[in-house]
The first five atom37 places (N, CA, C, CB, O) and aatype in JSON, in Angstrom:
{
  "aatype": [12, 15, 6, 15, 2, 14, 0, 13, 18, 3, 15, 1, 11, 10, 9, 0, 1, 9, 10, 13, 9, 0, 9, 16, 19, 19, 19, 7, 10, 10, 16, 11, 9, 18, 16, 7, 14, 13, 0, 6, 14, 19, 1, 6, 16, 0, 7, 7, 13, 13, 18, 19, 9, 13, 13, 19, 10, 19, 13, 15, 10, 19, 13, 14, 11, 0, 11, 14, 13, 13, 19, 19, 10, 7, 9, 19, 10, 0, 16, 4, 7, 9, 6, 13, 10, 5, 10, 18, 3, 0, 14, 10, 10, 16, 2, 10, 1, 0, 15, 1, 19, 7, 1, 10, 13, 10, 7, 16, 16, 13, 15, 17, 17, 3, 13, 14, 14, 18, 13, 0, 7, 7, 4, 19, 7, 18, 13, 10, 10, 1, 1, 13, 5, 9],
  "atom_mask": [
    [1, 1, 1, 1, 1],
    [1, 1, 1, 1, 1],
    [1, 1, 1, 1, 1],
    [1, 1, 1, 1, 1],
    [1, 1, 1, 1, 1],
    [1, 1, 1, 1, 1],
    [1, 1, 1, 1, 1],
    [1, 1, 1, 1, 1],
    [1, 1, 1, 1, 1],
    [1, 1, 1, 1, 1],
    [1, 1, 1, 1, 1],
    [1, 1, 1, 1, 1],
    [1, 1, 1, 1, 1],
    [1, 1, 1, 1, 1],
    [1, 1, 1, 1, 1],
    [1, 1, 1, 1, 1],
    [1, 1, 1, 1, 1],
    [1, 1, 1, 1, 1],
    [1, 1, 1, 1, 1],
    [1, 1, 1, 1, 1],
    [1, 1, 1, 1, 1],
    [1, 1, 1, 1, 1],
    [1, 1, 1, 1, 1],
    [1, 1, 1, 1, 1],
    [1, 1, 1, 1, 1],
    [1, 1, 1, 1, 1],
    [1, 1, 1, 1, 1],
    [1, 1, 1, 0, 1],
    [1, 1, 1, 1, 1],
    [1, 1, 1, 1, 1],
    [1, 1, 1, 1, 1],
    [1, 1, 1, 1, 1],
    [1, 1, 1, 1, 1],
    [1, 1, 1, 1, 1],
    [1, 1, 1, 1, 1],
    [1, 1, 1, 0, 1],
    [1, 1, 1, 1, 1],
    [1, 1, 1, 1, 1],
    [1, 1, 1, 1, 1],
    [1, 1, 1, 1, 1],
    [1, 1, 1, 1, 1],
    [1, 1, 1, 1, 1],
    [1, 1, 1, 1, 1],
    [1, 1, 1, 1, 1],
    [1, 1, 1, 1, 1],
    [1, 1, 1, 1, 1],
    [1, 1, 1, 0, 1],
    [1, 1, 1, 0, 1],
    [1, 1, 1, 1, 1],
    [1, 1, 1, 1, 1],
    [1, 1, 1, 1, 1],
    [1, 1, 1, 1, 1],
    [1, 1, 1, 1, 1],
    [1, 1, 1, 1, 1],
    [1, 1, 1, 1, 1],
    [1, 1, 1, 1, 1],
    [1, 1, 1, 1, 1],
    [1, 1, 1, 1, 1],
    [1, 1, 1, 1, 1],
    [1, 1, 1, 1, 1],
    [1, 1, 1, 1, 1],
    [1, 1, 1, 1, 1],
    [1, 1, 1, 1, 1],
    [1, 1, 1, 1, 1],
    [1, 1, 1, 1, 1],
    [1, 1, 1, 1, 1],
    [1, 1, 1, 1, 1],
    [1, 1, 1, 1, 1],
    [1, 1, 1, 1, 1],
    [1, 1, 1, 1, 1],
    [1, 1, 1, 1, 1],
    [1, 1, 1, 1, 1],
    [1, 1, 1, 1, 1],
    [1, 1, 1, 0, 1],
    [1, 1, 1, 1, 1],
    [1, 1, 1, 1, 1],
    [1, 1, 1, 1, 1],
    [1, 1, 1, 1, 1],
    [1, 1, 1, 1, 1],
    [1, 1, 1, 1, 1],
    [1, 1, 1, 0, 1],
    [1, 1, 1, 1, 1],
    [1, 1, 1, 1, 1],
    [1, 1, 1, 1, 1],
    [1, 1, 1, 1, 1],
    [1, 1, 1, 1, 1],
    [1, 1, 1, 1, 1],
    [1, 1, 1, 1, 1],
    [1, 1, 1, 1, 1],
    [1, 1, 1, 1, 1],
    [1, 1, 1, 1, 1],
    [1, 1, 1, 1, 1],
    [1, 1, 1, 1, 1],
    [1, 1, 1, 1, 1],
    [1, 1, 1, 1, 1],
    [1, 1, 1, 1, 1],
    [1, 1, 1, 1, 1],
    [1, 1, 1, 1, 1],
    [1, 1, 1, 1, 1],
    [1, 1, 1, 1, 1],
    [1, 1, 1, 1, 1],
    [1, 1, 1, 0, 1],
    [1, 1, 1, 1, 1],
    [1, 1, 1, 1, 1],
    [1, 1, 1, 1, 1],
    [1, 1, 1, 1, 1],
    [1, 1, 1, 0, 1],
    [1, 1, 1, 1, 1],
    [1, 1, 1, 1, 1],
    [1, 1, 1, 1, 1],
    [1, 1, 1, 1, 1],
    [1, 1, 1, 1, 1],
    [1, 1, 1, 1, 1],
    [1, 1, 1, 1, 1],
    [1, 1, 1, 1, 1],
    [1, 1, 1, 1, 1],
    [1, 1, 1, 1, 1],
    [1, 1, 1, 1, 1],
    [1, 1, 1, 1, 1],
    [1, 1, 1, 1, 1],
    [1, 1, 1, 0, 1],
    [1, 1, 1, 0, 1],
    [1, 1, 1, 1, 1],
    [1, 1, 1, 1, 1],
    [1, 1, 1, 0, 1],
    [1, 1, 1, 1, 1],
    [1, 1, 1, 1, 1],
    [1, 1, 1, 1, 1],
    [1, 1, 1, 1, 1],
    [1, 1, 1, 1, 1],
    [1, 1, 1, 1, 1],
    [1, 1, 1, 1, 1],
    [1, 1, 1, 1, 1],
    [1, 1, 1, 1, 1]
  ],
  "atom_positions": [
    [[-55.56, 34.28, -74.47], [-55.4, 35.12, -73.29], [-54.85, 34.27, -72.15], [-56.75, 35.78, -72.89], [-55.26, 33.12, -71.97]],
    [[-53.97, 34.81, -71.42], [-53.34, 34.09, -70.32], [-54.19, 34.13, -69.06], [-51.96, 34.67, -70.04], [-54.9, 35.1, -68.8]],
    [[-54.09, 33.05, -68.27], [-54.83, 33.03, -67.01], [-54.23, 33.99, -66.0], [-54.85, 31.63, -66.43], [-54.88, 34.31, -65.01]],
    [[-53.03, 34.45, -66.24], [-52.42, 35.41, -65.31], [-52.95, 36.82, -65.54], [-50.91, 35.4, -65.45], [-52.71, 37.71, -64.72]],
    [[-53.65, 37.02, -66.63], [-54.25, 38.31, -66.92], [-55.42, 38.55, -65.96], [-54.74, 38.39, -68.4], [-56.37, 37.77, -65.97]],
    [[-55.36, 39.6, -65.11], [-56.41, 39.82, -64.12], [-57.8, 39.99, -64.72], [-56.08, 41.03, -63.3], [-58.78, 39.53, -64.14]],
    [[-57.9, 40.64, -65.87], [-59.21, 40.86, -66.5], [-59.84, 39.53, -66.89], [-59.08, 41.79, -67.73], [-61.04, 39.33, -66.73]],
    [[-59.02, 38.62, -67.42], [-59.5, 37.3, -67.82], [-59.98, 36.54, -66.6], [-58.4, 36.52, -68.54], [-61.04, 35.91, -66.63]],
    [[-59.2, 36.59, -65.52], [-59.55, 35.88, -64.3], [-60.85, 36.41, -63.72], [-58.42, 35.99, -63.28], [-61.7, 35.63, -63.28]],
    [[-61.03, 37.73, -63.7], [-62.25, 38.32, -63.17], [-63.46, 37.94, -64.01], [-62.12, 39.83, -63.09], [-64.54, 37.71, -63.47]],
    [[-63.32, 37.88, -65.33], [-64.45, 37.52, -66.18], [-64.82, 36.06, -65.94], [-64.11, 37.76, -67.67], [-66.0, 35.71, -66.0]],
    [[-63.84, 35.19, -65.69], [-64.14, 33.79, -65.38], [-64.91, 33.69, -64.06], [-62.85, 32.96, -65.31], [-65.83, 32.89, -63.95]],
    [[-64.53, 34.49, -63.08], [-65.25, 34.49, -61.79], [-66.68, 34.97, -61.98], [-64.53, 35.38, -60.76], [-67.61, 34.41, -61.41]],
    [[-66.84, 36.0, -62.78], [-68.18, 36.54, -63.05], [-69.05, 35.48, -63.73], [-68.09, 37.8, -63.94], [-70.2, 35.27, -63.33]],
    [[-68.51, 34.82, -64.73], [-69.25, 33.78, -65.42], [-69.59, 32.63, -64.47], [-68.44, 33.25, -66.62], [-70.71, 32.11, -64.5]],
    [[-68.64, 32.25, -63.62], [-68.89, 31.17, -62.65], [-70.0, 31.57, -61.69], [-67.61, 30.84, -61.86], [-70.88, 30.76, -61.4]],
    [[-69.97, 32.8, -61.18], [-71.02, 33.26, -60.27], [-72.39, 33.22, -60.94], [-70.72, 34.69, -59.78], [-73.36, 32.72, -60.37]],
    [[-72.46, 33.74, -62.15], [-73.73, 33.78, -62.88], [-74.22, 32.36, -63.16], [-73.58, 34.56, -64.19], [-75.42, 32.09, -63.06]],
    [[-73.31, 31.46, -63.53], [-73.69, 30.08, -63.79], [-74.22, 29.4, -62.52], [-72.49, 29.3, -64.34], [-75.25, 28.73, -62.56]],
    [[-73.52, 29.57, -61.4], [-73.98, 28.99, -60.13], [-75.34, 29.58, -59.73], [-72.95, 29.24, -59.02], [-76.2, 28.85, -59.23]],
    [[-75.53, 30.88, -59.94], [-76.81, 31.51, -59.61], [-77.93, 30.91, -60.47], [-76.74, 33.04, -59.82], [-78.99, 30.57, -59.95]],
    [[-77.69, 30.77, -61.78], [-78.7, 30.21, -62.67], [-79.06, 28.79, -62.28], [-78.21, 30.25, -64.12], [-80.24, 28.43, -62.26]],
    [[-78.06, 27.97, -61.98], [-78.32, 26.59, -61.57], [-79.12, 26.56, -60.28], [-77.0, 25.81, -61.4], [-80.06, 25.78, -60.14]],
    [[-78.76, 27.42, -59.35], [-79.46, 27.48, -58.06], [-80.92, 27.87, -58.25], [-78.77, 28.47, -57.13], [-81.8, 27.29, -57.61]],
    [[-81.19, 28.83, -59.11], [-82.58, 29.26, -59.36], [-83.38, 28.12, -59.97], [-82.62, 30.49, -60.28], [-84.49, 27.82, -59.53]],
    [[-82.82, 27.48, -60.99], [-83.54, 26.41, -61.67], [-83.82, 25.25, -60.71], [-82.75, 25.91, -62.89], [-84.95, 24.78, -60.62]],
    [[-82.8, 24.79, -60.01], [-82.99, 23.65, -59.09], [-83.93, 24.04, -57.95], [-81.64, 23.16, -58.53], [-84.78, 23.25, -57.55]],
    [[-83.78, 25.26, -57.42], [-84.65, 25.71, -56.34], [-86.1, 25.75, -56.77], [0.0, 0.0, 0.0], [-86.98, 25.33, -56.01]],
    [[-86.38, 26.25, -57.97], [-87.76, 26.28, -58.46], [-88.28, 24.87, -58.75], [-87.85, 27.13, -59.73], [-89.46, 24.59, -58.54]],
    [[-87.41, 23.99, -59.22], [-87.84, 22.62, -59.48], [-88.24, 21.9, -58.2], [-86.73, 21.86, -60.18], [-89.07, 20.99, -58.24]],
    [[-87.67, 22.28, -57.08], [-88.06, 21.63, -55.82], [-89.53, 21.91, -55.5], [-87.18, 22.12, -54.66], [-90.17, 21.13, -54.79]],
    [[-90.06, 23.0, -56.01], [-91.46, 23.36, -55.74], [-92.45, 22.48, -56.52], [-91.69, 24.83, -56.1], [-93.62, 22.41, -56.16]],
    [[-91.97, 21.82, -57.58], [-92.86, 20.97, -58.37], [-92.41, 19.5, -58.33], [-92.91, 21.46, -59.82], [-92.95, 18.67, -59.06]],
    [[-91.45, 19.19, -57.5], [-90.92, 17.83, -57.38], [-92.02, 16.85, -56.96], [-89.77, 17.8, -56.37], [-92.82, 17.16, -56.07]],
    [[-92.06, 15.66, -57.6], [-93.1, 14.67, -57.29], [-92.53, 13.3, -56.96], [-94.04, 14.55, -58.45], [-93.29, 12.34, -56.84]],
    [[-91.22, 13.18, -56.8], [-90.59, 11.9, -56.53], [-90.67, 11.51, -55.06], [0.0, 0.0, 0.0], [-91.52, 12.01, -54.32]],
    [[-89.77, 10.6, -54.64], [-89.75, 10.17, -53.24], [-89.59, 11.36, -52.29], [-88.61, 9.16, -53.01], [-88.85, 12.3, -52.57]],
    [[-90.3, 11.3, -51.18], [-90.27, 12.37, -50.17], [-90.66, 13.72, -50.76], [-88.87, 12.47, -49.55], [-90.11, 14.75, -50.38]],
    [[-91.62, 13.71, -51.68], [-92.01, 14.91, -52.41], [-92.45, 16.04, -51.48], [-93.12, 14.6, -53.38], [-92.04, 17.18, -51.65]],
    [[-93.28, 15.72, -50.5], [-93.79, 16.79, -49.63], [-92.67, 17.48, -48.85], [-94.82, 16.24, -48.67], [-92.61, 18.71, -48.86]],
    [[-91.8, 16.75, -48.16], [-90.71, 17.43, -47.44], [-89.78, 18.21, -48.38], [-89.9, 16.42, -46.64], [-89.31, 19.29, -48.04]],
    [[-89.53, 17.65, -49.56], [-88.67, 18.35, -50.52], [-89.33, 19.66, -50.93], [-88.4, 17.47, -51.77], [-88.68, 20.71, -50.93]],
    [[-90.61, 19.61, -51.29], [-91.31, 20.84, -51.71], [-91.4, 21.85, -50.58], [-92.71, 20.5, -52.21], [-91.35, 23.06, -50.83]],
    [[-91.54, 21.37, -49.36], [-91.73, 22.28, -48.22], [-90.42, 22.89, -47.69], [-92.41, 21.54, -47.1], [-90.43, 24.02, -47.22]],
    [[-89.31, 22.16, -47.76], [-88.09, 22.65, -47.1], [-86.89, 22.87, -48.01], [-87.71, 21.71, -46.04], [-86.05, 23.71, -47.7]],
    [[-86.78, 22.15, -49.12], [-85.58, 22.27, -49.95], [-85.43, 23.66, -50.56], [-85.6, 21.23, -51.05], [-84.32, 24.12, -50.81]],
    [[-86.55, 24.31, -50.8], [-86.47, 25.65, -51.37], [-85.67, 26.61, -50.51], [0.0, 0.0, 0.0], [-84.93, 27.44, -51.04]],
    [[-85.79, 26.5, -49.18], [-85.04, 27.36, -48.28], [-83.54, 27.17, -48.4], [0.0, 0.0, 0.0], [-82.78, 28.12, -48.28]],
    [[-83.13, 25.94, -48.65], [-81.72, 25.61, -48.86], [-81.19, 26.39, -50.07], [-81.53, 24.08, -49.06], [-80.15, 27.05, -49.98]],
    [[-81.91, 26.31, -51.18], [-81.47, 26.98, -52.4], [-81.67, 28.49, -52.32], [-82.23, 26.43, -53.6], [-80.93, 29.25, -52.95]],
    [[-82.66, 28.93, -51.57], [-82.92, 30.35, -51.35], [-81.69, 31.01, -50.73], [-84.17, 30.55, -50.42], [-81.25, 32.07, -51.19]],
    [[-81.13, 30.38, -49.7], [-79.95, 30.94, -49.03], [-78.75, 30.92, -49.97], [-79.64, 30.16, -47.74], [-78.02, 31.91, -50.05]],
    [[-78.53, 29.82, -50.67], [-77.41, 29.75, -51.61], [-77.55, 30.84, -52.67], [-77.34, 28.36, -52.28], [-76.57, 31.52, -52.99]],
    [[-78.75, 31.02, -53.2], [-79.0, 32.06, -54.2], [-78.57, 33.43, -53.69], [-80.49, 32.08, -54.59], [-77.82, 34.14, -54.36]],
    [[-79.04, 33.79, -52.5], [-78.72, 35.12, -52.01], [-77.25, 35.27, -51.62], [-79.58, 35.45, -50.82], [-76.68, 36.36, -51.75]],
    [[-76.63, 34.21, -51.15], [-75.18, 34.25, -50.88], [-74.44, 34.54, -52.19], [-74.67, 32.9, -50.25], [-73.55, 35.4, -52.23]],
    [[-74.81, 33.84, -53.25], [-74.13, 34.04, -54.54], [-74.43, 35.42, -55.14], [-74.55, 32.95, -55.53], [-73.53, 36.06, -55.69]],
    [[-75.67, 35.87, -55.03], [-76.02, 37.19, -55.56], [-75.27, 38.28, -54.8], [-77.55, 37.43, -55.49], [-74.72, 39.2, -55.4]],
    [[-75.26, 38.18, -53.48], [-74.56, 39.18, -52.68], [-73.06, 39.18, -53.01], [-74.78, 38.92, -51.17], [-72.45, 40.24, -53.08]],
    [[-72.48, 38.0, -53.2], [-71.06, 37.94, -53.56], [-70.81, 38.48, -54.95], [-70.56, 36.51, -53.46], [-69.7, 38.95, -55.25]],
    [[-71.81, 38.42, -55.82], [-71.69, 39.0, -57.15], [-71.71, 40.52, -57.07], [-72.82, 38.5, -58.07], [-70.92, 41.2, -57.73]],
    [[-72.61, 41.05, -56.27], [-72.75, 42.5, -56.14], [-71.59, 43.1, -55.33], [-74.09, 42.85, -55.47], [-71.12, 44.2, -55.62]],
    [[-71.13, 42.35, -54.32], [-70.03, 42.81, -53.46], [-68.91, 41.77, -53.47], [-70.54, 43.05, -52.0], [-68.74, 41.04, -52.49]],
    [[-68.15, 41.69, -54.56], [-67.15, 40.63, -54.7], [-66.01, 40.69, -53.68], [-66.57, 40.69, -56.07], [-65.33, 39.69, -53.48]],
    [[-65.8, 41.81, -53.05], [-64.71, 41.93, -52.06], [-65.16, 41.57, -50.64], [-64.16, 43.35, -52.07], [-64.33, 41.5, -49.74]],
    [[-66.45, 41.33, -50.44], [-66.96, 40.99, -49.11], [-66.41, 39.63, -48.67], [-68.51, 40.98, -49.1], [-66.26, 38.72, -49.48]],
    [[-66.12, 39.51, -47.4], [-65.61, 38.26, -46.83], [-66.73, 37.21, -46.85], [-65.09, 38.47, -45.38], [-67.84, 37.49, -46.41]],
    [[-66.44, 36.0, -47.36], [-67.46, 34.95, -47.44], [-68.18, 34.67, -46.12], [-66.83, 33.68, -47.94], [-69.39, 34.49, -46.1]],
    [[-67.44, 34.64, -45.01], [-68.08, 34.36, -43.73], [-69.16, 35.38, -43.41], [-67.03, 34.34, -42.61], [-70.25, 35.02, -42.97]],
    [[-68.86, 36.66, -43.64], [-69.82, 37.71, -43.31], [-70.99, 37.74, -44.29], [-69.13, 39.06, -43.29], [-72.11, 38.09, -43.92]],
    [[-70.72, 37.38, -45.54], [-71.8, 37.27, -46.52], [-72.79, 36.2, -46.06], [-71.25, 36.93, -47.94], [-73.99, 36.44, -45.99]],
    [[-72.26, 35.03, -45.73], [-73.11, 33.91, -45.32], [-73.83, 34.23, -44.01], [-72.27, 32.63, -45.15], [-75.03, 33.98, -43.89]],
    [[-73.12, 34.78, -43.05], [-73.73, 35.12, -41.77], [-74.89, 36.11, -41.97], [-72.68, 35.72, -40.82], [-75.97, 35.92, -41.41]],
    [[-74.66, 37.14, -42.76], [-75.71, 38.13, -43.01], [-76.92, 37.54, -43.7], [0.0, 0.0, 0.0], [-78.06, 37.84, -43.34]],
    [[-76.68, 36.7, -44.7], [-77.79, 36.1, -45.45], [-78.57, 35.12, -44.57], [-77.27, 35.38, -46.71], [-79.8, 35.12, -44.6]],
    [[-77.88, 34.3, -43.79], [-78.58, 33.35, -42.92], [-79.4, 34.1, -41.87], [-77.58, 32.38, -42.24], [-80.54, 33.74, -41.61]],
    [[-78.82, 35.13, -41.27], [-79.56, 35.91, -40.27], [-80.77, 36.6, -40.9], [-78.65, 36.94, -39.61], [-81.85, 36.62, -40.31]],
    [[-80.59, 37.16, -42.08], [-81.7, 37.83, -42.77], [-82.8, 36.82, -43.11], [-81.21, 38.53, -44.05], [-83.98, 37.12, -42.96]],
    [[-82.4, 35.64, -43.57], [-83.37, 34.61, -43.91], [-84.14, 34.15, -42.68], [-82.67, 33.42, -44.58], [-85.36, 33.95, -42.73]],
    [[-83.43, 33.99, -41.57], [-84.11, 33.62, -40.32], [-85.07, 34.74, -39.89], [-83.07, 33.33, -39.19], [-86.16, 34.46, -39.38]],
    [[-84.66, 35.98, -40.08], [-85.54, 37.12, -39.77], [-86.79, 37.1, -40.62], [0.0, 0.0, 0.0], [-87.88, 37.37, -40.12]],
    [[-86.64, 36.79, -41.91], [-87.81, 36.7, -42.79], [-88.73, 35.57, -42.33], [-87.37, 36.47, -44.25], [-89.95, 35.7, -42.39]],
    [[-88.13, 34.47, -41.87], [-88.95, 33.37, -41.35], [-89.79, 33.84, -40.16], [-88.06, 32.17, -40.93], [-90.98, 33.54, -40.08]],
    [[-89.17, 34.58, -39.25], [-89.91, 35.09, -38.1], [-90.98, 36.1, -38.51], [-88.96, 35.72, -37.09], [-92.0, 36.23, -37.83]],
    [[-90.76, 36.82, -39.62], [-91.78, 37.75, -40.12], [-93.07, 37.02, -40.5], [-91.25, 38.53, -41.33], [-94.14, 37.63, -40.55]],
    [[-92.96, 35.73, -40.77], [-94.15, 34.96, -41.14], [-95.12, 34.82, -39.97], [-93.75, 33.58, -41.65], [-96.27, 34.44, -40.15]],
    [[-94.64, 35.12, -38.78], [-95.52, 35.11, -37.6], [-96.34, 36.39, -37.5], [-94.69, 34.93, -36.32], [-97.27, 36.48, -36.7]],
    [[-96.0, 37.37, -38.33], [-96.61, 38.69, -38.26], [-97.47, 38.9, -39.5], [-95.54, 39.8, -38.14], [-96.99, 38.73, -40.62]],
    [[-98.73, 39.26, -39.32], [-99.66, 39.42, -40.44], [-100.0, 40.89, -40.7], [-100.94, 38.64, -40.17], [-101.17, 41.28, -40.71]],
    [[-98.98, 41.7, -40.91], [-99.22, 43.11, -41.25], [-99.87, 43.17, -42.63], [-97.88, 43.93, -41.21], [-99.59, 42.33, -43.49]],
    [[-100.72, 44.16, -42.86], [-101.38, 44.27, -44.17], [-100.4, 44.31, -45.34], [-102.24, 45.52, -44.19], [-100.64, 43.69, -46.38]],
    [[-99.31, 45.03, -45.18], [-98.32, 45.1, -46.27], [-97.75, 43.72, -46.57], [-97.17, 46.08, -45.91], [-97.66, 43.33, -47.74]],
    [[-97.38, 42.97, -45.54], [-96.83, 41.63, -45.73], [-97.88, 40.69, -46.33], [-96.31, 41.06, -44.4], [-97.56, 39.87, -47.19]],
    [[-99.1, 40.81, -45.88], [-100.18, 39.98, -46.42], [-100.37, 40.26, -47.91], [-101.5, 40.23, -45.65], [-100.55, 39.33, -48.7]],
    [[-100.34, 41.52, -48.29], [-100.48, 41.89, -49.7], [-99.32, 41.37, -50.53], [-100.6, 43.41, -49.85], [-99.51, 40.88, -51.64]],
    [[-98.1, 41.47, -50.0], [-96.94, 40.97, -50.72], [-97.01, 39.45, -50.89], [-95.65, 41.35, -49.98], [-96.66, 38.93, -51.94]],
    [[-97.45, 38.76, -49.85], [-97.55, 37.3, -49.91], [-98.66, 36.82, -50.83], [-97.78, 36.74, -48.51], [-98.72, 35.64, -51.17]],
    [[-99.54, 37.72, -51.25], [-100.63, 37.34, -52.16], [-100.11, 37.02, -53.56], [-101.66, 38.46, -52.22], [-100.8, 36.35, -54.33]],
    [[-98.92, 37.49, -53.9], [-98.36, 37.21, -55.22], [-97.41, 36.01, -55.14], [-97.61, 38.46, -55.78], [-96.89, 35.69, -54.07]],
    [[-97.21, 35.36, -56.26], [-96.31, 34.21, -56.32], [-94.89, 34.62, -55.92], [-96.3, 33.6, -57.74], [-94.24, 33.91, -55.16]],
    [[-94.42, 35.74, -56.42], [-93.07, 36.22, -56.08], [-92.98, 36.52, -54.58], [-92.71, 37.48, -56.91], [-91.99, 36.19, -53.94]],
    [[-94.01, 37.15, -54.04], [-94.03, 37.43, -52.61], [-93.98, 36.18, -51.77], [0.0, 0.0, 0.0], [-93.29, 36.13, -50.75]],
    [[-94.72, 35.15, -52.2], [-94.69, 33.87, -51.47], [-93.31, 33.23, -51.57], [-95.76, 32.91, -52.02], [-92.82, 32.66, -50.6]],
    [[-92.67, 33.32, -52.76], [-91.34, 32.73, -52.92], [-90.3, 33.41, -52.03], [-90.9, 32.82, -54.38], [-89.45, 32.74, -51.45]],
    [[-90.38, 34.73, -51.93], [-89.36, 35.46, -51.17], [-89.68, 35.6, -49.68], [-89.18, 36.83, -51.75], [-88.77, 35.61, -48.85]],
    [[-90.95, 35.7, -49.34], [-91.32, 35.93, -47.94], [-91.88, 34.7, -47.24], [-92.33, 37.03, -47.86], [-91.89, 34.62, -46.01]],
    [[-92.33, 33.73, -48.02], [-92.95, 32.55, -47.42], [-94.32, 32.91, -46.86], [0.0, 0.0, 0.0], [-94.73, 34.07, -46.89]],
    [[-95.01, 31.9, -46.35], [-96.37, 32.12, -45.85], [-96.58, 31.58, -44.45], [-97.36, 31.5, -46.78], [-97.41, 32.12, -43.7]],
    [[-95.86, 30.54, -44.08], [-96.11, 29.87, -42.8], [-94.82, 29.65, -42.05], [-96.83, 28.53, -43.03], [-93.86, 29.08, -42.59]],
    [[-94.78, 30.09, -40.81], [-93.6, 29.89, -39.97], [-93.45, 28.41, -39.64], [-93.68, 30.73, -38.68], [-94.43, 27.72, -39.33]],
    [[-92.2, 27.93, -39.71], [-91.92, 26.54, -39.31], [-90.49, 26.44, -38.81], [-92.15, 25.57, -40.5], [-89.56, 26.92, -39.46]],
    [[-90.33, 25.83, -37.65], [-88.99, 25.6, -37.13], [-88.2, 24.68, -38.05], [-89.06, 25.0, -35.72], [-86.97, 24.73, -38.06]],
    [[-88.89, 23.85, -38.83], [-88.22, 22.93, -39.74], [-87.56, 23.66, -40.91], [-89.21, 21.91, -40.27], [-86.78, 23.05, -41.64]],
    [[-87.86, 24.94, -41.11], [-87.22, 25.7, -42.18], [-85.8, 26.13, -41.83], [-88.05, 26.92, -42.51], [-85.0, 26.44, -42.71]],
    [[-85.48, 26.16, -40.55], [-84.16, 26.66, -40.14], [-82.99, 25.75, -40.54], [-84.15, 26.86, -38.66], [-81.98, 26.26, -41.01]],
    [[-83.08, 24.42, -40.36], [-81.94, 23.58, -40.78], [-81.55, 23.76, -42.25], [-82.27, 22.13, -40.53], [-80.35, 23.84, -42.54]],
    [[-82.51, 23.82, -43.19], [-82.09, 24.06, -44.58], [-81.43, 25.43, -44.78], [-83.29, 23.94, -45.5], [-80.56, 25.56, -45.64]],
    [[-81.81, 26.43, -44.0], [-81.16, 27.73, -44.11], [-79.69, 27.62, -43.71], [-81.87, 28.78, -43.22], [-78.81, 28.14, -44.4]],
    [[-79.44, 26.94, -42.59], [-78.06, 26.79, -42.14], [-77.26, 25.9, -43.09], [-78.02, 26.2, -40.73], [-76.09, 26.18, -43.36]],
    [[-77.89, 24.84, -43.62], [-77.21, 23.97, -44.58], [-76.9, 24.75, -45.86], [-78.07, 22.73, -44.9], [-75.81, 24.6, -46.43]],
    [[-77.85, 25.56, -46.32], [-77.61, 26.4, -47.5], [-76.48, 27.38, -47.27], [0.0, 0.0, 0.0], [-75.68, 27.65, -48.17]],
    [[-76.41, 27.92, -46.05], [-75.31, 28.82, -45.71], [-73.97, 28.11, -45.77], [0.0, 0.0, 0.0], [-72.98, 28.67, -46.25]],
    [[-73.92, 26.88, -45.28], [-72.67, 26.1, -45.32], [-72.26, 25.81, -46.76], [-72.84, 24.77, -44.54], [-71.08, 25.94, -47.11]],
    [[-73.22, 25.42, -47.59], [-72.9, 25.15, -49.0], [-72.5, 26.44, -49.71], [-74.11, 24.5, -49.71], [-71.57, 26.44, -50.52]],
    [[-73.2, 27.52, -49.43], [-72.84, 28.81, -50.03], [-71.42, 29.22, -49.65], [0.0, 0.0, 0.0], [-70.65, 29.69, -50.49]],
    [[-71.08, 29.04, -48.38], [-69.73, 29.35, -47.91], [-68.71, 28.46, -48.63], [-69.63, 29.16, -46.38], [-67.67, 28.94, -49.08]],
    [[-69.01, 27.18, -48.74], [-68.13, 26.25, -49.43], [-67.92, 26.69, -50.88], [-68.71, 24.82, -49.39], [-66.79, 26.69, -51.37]],
    [[-69.0, 27.08, -51.57], [-68.87, 27.52, -52.96], [-67.99, 28.75, -53.08], [-70.26, 27.81, -53.55], [-67.13, 28.83, -53.95]],
    [[-68.21, 29.71, -52.19], [-67.41, 30.94, -52.25], [-65.94, 30.66, -51.97], [-67.94, 31.96, -51.24], [-65.06, 31.2, -52.64]],
    [[-65.66, 29.8, -50.99], [-64.27, 29.51, -50.62], [-63.6, 28.55, -51.6], [-64.21, 28.93, -49.22], [-62.48, 28.79, -52.05]],
    [[-64.29, 27.48, -51.92], [-63.69, 26.43, -52.76], [-63.44, 26.89, -54.18], [-64.57, 25.21, -52.78], [-62.37, 26.66, -54.74]],
    [[-64.43, 27.55, -54.75], [-64.31, 27.97, -56.14], [-63.84, 29.42, -56.28], [-65.64, 27.81, -56.83], [-63.69, 29.93, -57.38]],
    [[-63.61, 30.06, -55.13], [-63.08, 31.43, -55.14], [-63.93, 32.34, -56.02], [-61.62, 31.44, -55.62], [-63.41, 33.17, -56.76]],
    [[-65.26, 32.15, -55.93], [-66.13, 32.98, -56.77], [-66.68, 34.14, -55.98], [-67.29, 32.15, -57.34], [-67.44, 34.95, -56.52]]
  ]
}
């Protein structure tokens, strides 16, 4: 099959997106059990970096025609909003945070130190979308 064939090119993009998403999930989850140098900061903040990249890639998979800048902007703003939700202890949020999945997606404790990894993840997500045209 030729690379000029649009169907072939789209399937390669799909595979690349799925591969990047899988790598991001695995590495992001591994940061939660990391025990090497600087283990505590890595476990506490690196997950946010991969969290943003994950959602940038997933959103670009679901909406492949969306402009990378707006995908990244929306995901970073949403992630920052979720961080601020950690200041609010509504019963629904408390119940959601009681599960492992809820803690992974919503977090449990507000920290200003979580914001730099969100912005860095947005930059890397943008780079991936632009550089690899995925």
